[in-house]
C-alpha positions in Angstrom: 90.7 2.3 -25.3 94.5 3.1 -25.4 95.3 -0.4 -25.7 93.1 -1.4 -28.2 93.7 -2.9 -31.7 90.5 -1.1 -32.8 87.6 1.1 -31.5 84.5 1.1 -33.2 80.8 1.1 -33.3 78.9 -2.6 -32.7 78.9 -3.5 -37.0 82.5 -1.8 -36.5 83.5 -4.3 -34.5 81.9 -7.2 -36.2 83.6 -6.4 -39.9 87.1 -6.3 -37.7 86.4 -9.3 -36.3 85.7 -11.0 -39.5 89.2 -9.2 -41.3 91.5 -9.5 -39.0 93.7 -12.8 -39.2 94.1 -12.8 -35.9 92.8 -16.2 -34.1 91.6 -15.0 -30.7 90.1 -11.8 -29.7 89.4 -10.6 -26.4 86.4 -7.9 -27.3 85.8 -5.0 -24.3 82.0 -4.8 -25.0 78.1 -5.9 -24.3 79.0 -9.9 -24.1 76.0 -9.8 -25.8 78.1 -9.7 -28.7 80.0 -12.3 -28.4 77.7 -14.9 -29.8 77.2 -12.8 -33.4 80.9 -12.5 -33.6 80.9 -16.3 -32.7 79.0 -17.5 -35.4 80.1 -15.1 -37.7 83.4 -15.9 -37.5 83.1 -19.8 -36.0 87.2 -20.1 -36.9 88.0 -17.7 -33.9 88.5 -17.7 -30.3 86.7 -14.7 -28.6 87.1 -13.8 -25.0 85.8 -11.1 -23.1 87.6 -8.2 -21.5 85.1 -8.5 -18.4 82.3 -11.5 -18.0 81.0 -8.5 -16.2 80.1 -6.3 -19.3 76.4 -7.4 -19.9 73.8 -4.3 -19.7 70.6 -5.9 -18.9 68.5 -2.9 -20.3 69.9 -3.4 -24.1 68.3 -6.8 -23.4 64.7 -5.0 -23.1 65.4 -3.5 -26.7 63.0 -5.1 -29.2 61.3 -4.8 -32.5 58.1 -4.7 -31.1 58.8 -2.1 -28.7 60.6 0.2 -30.9 57.3 -0.2 -33.6 55.0 0.9 -30.8 57.3 3.9 -29.5 57.1 5.4 -32.9 53.7 4.7 -33.6 53.0 6.3 -31.1 55.5 9.2 -30.3 55.4 9.7 -27.3 58.9 9.6 -25.6 60.9 12.6 -26.8 64.6 12.0 -27.9 66.9 14.8 -27.5 70.4 15.1 -28.8 73.2 17.6 -27.9 73.6 20.1 -31.4 76.8 19.1 -31.9 75.8 15.6 -32.3 72.6 16.1 -34.0 73.7 18.4 -36.8 77.0 15.3 -38.1 74.4 12.2 -37.0 72.0 14.2 -39.4 74.4 14.6 -41.9 74.9 10.4 -42.0 71.5 10.0 -41.9 70.7 12.2 -44.8 73.3 10.2 -46.9 72.4 6.9 -45.8 68.7 8.2 -47.2 70.4 9.3 -50.3 72.1 6.4 -51.6 68.6 4.1 -50.6 
């Protein structure tokens, strides 16, 4: 991370890649993001830091499964208080805007 020009969330990476004047960008995250980056900025070259950065579990998530989980409230998610507080404030701000 110390060598990176930008460390960000997925949406932050997408936005940074759109705005940067760089024509070749090394991407050090899940390789599934490369398709989106190439689609958004076809004039740029995106190279994975590692072709092994493939998370098969991420590909198991679908919108349909998320809806089922929310409808059934079957899965309990616990978050550490030091993470939950700032996350709750961020969500509250987003809801206030909406």
